[in-house]
C-alpha positions as MATLAB code, in Angstrom:
seq = 'XXXXXXXXXXXXXXXXXXXXXXXXXXXXXXXXXXXXXXXXXXXXXXXXXXXXXXXXXXXXXXXXXXXXXXXXXXXXXXXXXXXXXXXXXXXXXXXXXXXXXXXXXXXXXXXXXXXXXXXXXXXXXXXXXXXXXXXXXXXXXXXXXXXXXXXXXXXXXXXXXXXXXXXXXXX';
ca = [
      91.315   81.543  136.154;
      87.564   81.081  135.781;
      87.189   84.709  134.679;
      89.787   84.012  131.800;
      88.054   80.901  130.764;
      84.633   82.851  130.608;
      86.197   85.529  128.557;
      87.657   82.911  125.984;
      84.332   81.192  125.866;
      82.461   84.507  125.218;
      84.933   85.389  122.440;
      83.657   82.493  120.434;
      80.244   84.105  120.112;
      81.690   87.578  119.240;
      84.501   86.642  116.747;
      82.381   84.749  114.153;
      81.000   88.124  113.006;
      84.478   89.499  112.374;
      86.087   89.221  108.969;
      85.199   86.636  106.359;
      82.166   86.643  104.119;
      80.107   89.803  104.190;
      82.759   91.992  105.692;
      84.894   94.633  104.137;
      87.463   92.023  103.149;
      85.222   90.208  100.781;
      86.023   90.148   97.054;
      82.861   91.954   96.124;
      83.768   95.344   97.818;
      83.250   98.301   95.574;
      83.872  100.912   98.137;
      85.544  101.589  101.377;
      88.877  102.339  103.200;
      92.066  101.201  101.537;
      94.984  100.279  103.858;
      98.372  101.886  103.158;
     101.693  102.213  104.714;
     104.302  105.033  104.402;
     107.125  103.943  102.174;
     109.262  107.149  102.754;
     108.953  110.895  103.045;
     111.296  113.683  101.855;
     111.765  117.356  102.137;
     113.763  119.351   99.668;
     114.625  123.154  100.062;
     116.511  123.388   96.685;
     113.819  122.969   94.107;
     110.241  124.079   94.803;
     107.839  122.619   92.240;
     104.375  124.318   92.319;
     101.980  125.740   94.916;
      99.437  123.169   94.003;
      99.722  119.651   95.455;
     100.744  116.891   93.157;
      99.549  113.345   92.940;
     101.034  110.443   91.103;
     100.581  106.583   90.899;
     103.590  104.475   90.241;
     102.791  100.999   88.784;
     106.059   99.616   87.692;
     109.836   99.556   88.569;
     110.836  101.998   85.842;
     108.495  104.685   87.066;
     109.624  104.123   90.579;
     113.329  104.263   89.729;
     112.854  107.714   88.089;
     111.200  109.009   91.206;
     113.502  107.296   93.674;
     116.629  108.404   91.843;
     115.685  112.066   92.080;
     118.137  114.127   94.112;
     115.745  114.811   96.986;
     114.960  111.079   97.690;
     116.773  109.137  100.308;
     119.964  107.293   99.240;
     118.348  104.023  100.019;
     114.675  103.706   98.817;
     112.830  100.595   99.978;
     112.313   97.901   97.246;
     108.727   97.531   95.933;
     107.173   94.370   94.524;
     104.971   96.028   91.733;
     103.400   92.551   90.913;
     101.435   92.951   94.247;
     101.751   96.669   95.032;
     101.476  100.201   93.672;
     103.035  103.369   95.015;
     100.957  106.605   95.506;
     102.947  109.737   95.729;
     101.737  113.076   97.119;
     103.949  116.260   96.869;
     103.467  119.833   97.936;
     105.411  123.063   98.002;
     105.110  124.716  101.443;
     106.007  128.372  102.416;
     108.508  127.356  105.098;
     109.601  124.191  107.205;
     107.033  124.934  109.884;
     104.298  123.659  107.476;
     103.815  120.044  106.674;
     101.019  117.749  105.488;
      99.867  114.216  106.091;
      97.749  111.674  104.131;
      94.843  110.834  106.456;
      93.060  108.142  104.384;
      92.688  106.434  101.010;
      89.176  105.366  100.156;
      87.506  103.816   97.041;
      84.090  104.418   95.668;
      83.738  102.407   92.325;
      86.411  103.565   89.883;
      87.323  106.627   91.963;
      90.003  106.482   94.622;
      90.179  109.440   97.071;
      93.476  110.359   98.769;
      92.673  112.594  101.692;
      95.372  115.013  102.881;
      95.557  117.499  105.710;
      97.732  120.496  105.932;
      99.561  120.811  109.195;
      99.951  124.337  110.452;
     103.313  125.689  112.036;
     103.613  126.147  115.671;
     102.779  129.861  116.305;
     105.279  130.005  119.101;
     108.283  128.994  116.915;
     110.377  130.780  114.380;
     111.143  129.237  111.045;
     113.454  130.113  108.179;
     111.806  131.830  105.214;
     112.667  129.124  102.754;
     110.274  127.352  100.378;
     110.195  123.624  101.010;
     108.933  120.691   98.731;
     107.549  117.726  100.717;
     106.681  114.354   99.353;
     104.943  111.282  100.856;
     105.245  107.852   99.045;
     102.582  105.343  100.195;
     102.609  101.601   99.516;
      99.265  100.022   98.625;
      98.579   96.370   97.820;
      96.976   96.002   94.436;
      94.451   93.515   95.915;
      92.965   96.362   98.091;
      91.353   97.924   94.993;
      88.077   96.629   93.913;
      87.209   97.155   91.228;
      90.624   97.167   89.576;
      91.694   98.485   86.131;
      91.603  102.037   84.917;
      90.957  104.126   88.163;
      90.784  107.888   88.755;
      92.747  109.013   91.772;
      91.699  112.233   93.363;
      93.563  114.220   95.995;
      91.340  116.200   98.253;
      92.182  118.439  101.254;
      90.634  118.643  104.677;
      87.769  120.929  103.303;
      86.952  118.422  100.425;
      88.484  120.555   97.723;
      89.720  118.584   94.824;
      93.523  119.446   94.542;
      94.876  117.008   91.969;
      93.659  114.160   89.733;
      95.325  111.425   87.872;
      94.296  108.140   86.129;
      96.203  104.927   86.519;
      95.590  101.256   85.637;
      95.855   99.074   88.736;
];
């Protein structure tokens, strides 16, 4: 019991340095990691788009309804409050279902937002049908996470820091 009390007392000296003024959560942040959550992911074998990845930013319900209503999207897409959030979409045509990709991070440096993706290689010990697949990831980001806000350039980069797509959006 004395050990627990000592740990709690020690935490009072450690915790004041976490969060609050001067941390990454302050309103003055102009660069850093932007938190996001996966809204939904899709895979479609019927309509490959392009070999280059695509990047888009949805800032209102009308844009979201167009994307969410596409045949390859889930029947029930999650609702989004666009007053407080935006949706970042990343899509990519892949040579077969063994390949995939993931979004590793979103960072901001001034007016440039970098979305970092990584291609996931197929398991060499498995066989896959030779059919082209279009995969898409939809990511939910709070508007308040961007600083500065306004007209921002979103850049999609791969694991080798190659710029794969760019789009401008007002957040």
